[in-house]
C-alpha positions in Angstrom: 35.4 9.7 -25.1 35.5 9.2 -28.8 33.2 10.8 -31.3 31.0 7.8 -31.9 30.2 7.4 -28.2 29.3 11.1 -27.9 27.0 10.8 -30.8 25.4 7.7 -29.3 24.8 9.6 -26.0 23.2 12.5 -27.9 20.9 10.2 -29.9 19.9 8.4 -26.7 19.0 11.7 -25.1 17.0 12.7 -28.1 15.1 9.4 -28.1 14.6 9.6 -24.4 13.2 13.2 -24.8 11.0 12.0 -27.6 9.6 9.2 -25.6 9.0 11.5 -22.6 7.0 13.8 -24.8 4.9 10.8 -25.9 4.3 9.7 -22.4 3.3 13.2 -21.4 0.8 13.4 -24.3 -0.7 10.0 -23.4 -1.0 11.1 -19.7 -2.9 14.2 -20.8 -5.2 12.1 -22.9 -5.8 9.7 -20.0 -6.6 12.6 -17.7 -9.1 14.0 -20.1 -10.8 10.7 -20.5 -11.0 10.5 -16.7 -12.8 13.8 -16.6 -15.2 12.6 -19.4 -15.9 9.4 -17.5 -16.6 11.2 -14.3 -18.8 13.8 -16.0 -20.9 11.1 -17.7 -21.2 9.2 -14.5 -22.5 12.2 -12.6 -24.9 13.1 -15.5 -26.3 9.6 -15.9 -26.6 9.2 -12.1 -28.6 12.4 -12.0 -31.0 11.4 -14.7 -31.4 7.9 -13.1 -32.3 9.4 -9.8 -34.9 11.7 -11.4 -36.5 9.0 -13.5 -36.5 6.0 -11.1 -37.3 7.5 -7.7 -40.3 9.4 -6.6 -38.9 10.9 -3.4 -38.6 14.7 -3.5 -35.2 14.7 -1.8 -33.7 12.2 -4.2 -35.1 14.1 -7.2 -33.4 17.3 -5.9 -30.1 15.4 -5.6 -30.6 14.1 -9.2 -31.1 17.7 -10.5 -27.9 18.8 -8.7 -25.8 16.0 -10.2 -26.6 17.0 -13.8 -25.0 20.4 -13.6 -22.1 19.0 -11.7 -21.6 16.5 -14.5 -21.6 19.3 -17.1 -19.3 21.4 -15.0 -16.9 18.5 -14.6 -16.8 18.1 -18.4 -16.1 21.8 -18.9 -13.3 21.8 -16.3 -11.8 18.8 -18.0 -11.9 20.6 -21.3 -10.2 23.7 -19.9 -7.4 21.8 -18.1 -6.6 19.2 -20.8 -7.1 20.9 -24.1 
């Protein structure tokens, strides 16, 4: 191999590594947003069950969903940040 082809291979590896790092960061961001989406869904579902239904059992389920939503958000923060 001549010098120019070796330099080209090194540049490609550097670019490939740079792009892999970018993909990894985007993946981490996407995972964090999934945790936030799930946490908000659990939280809003809990509030909705409490506000719109009068059944005691459904109200208990609503009160359980709210802390699960908060816990999901905290777990997402710990894992992704």
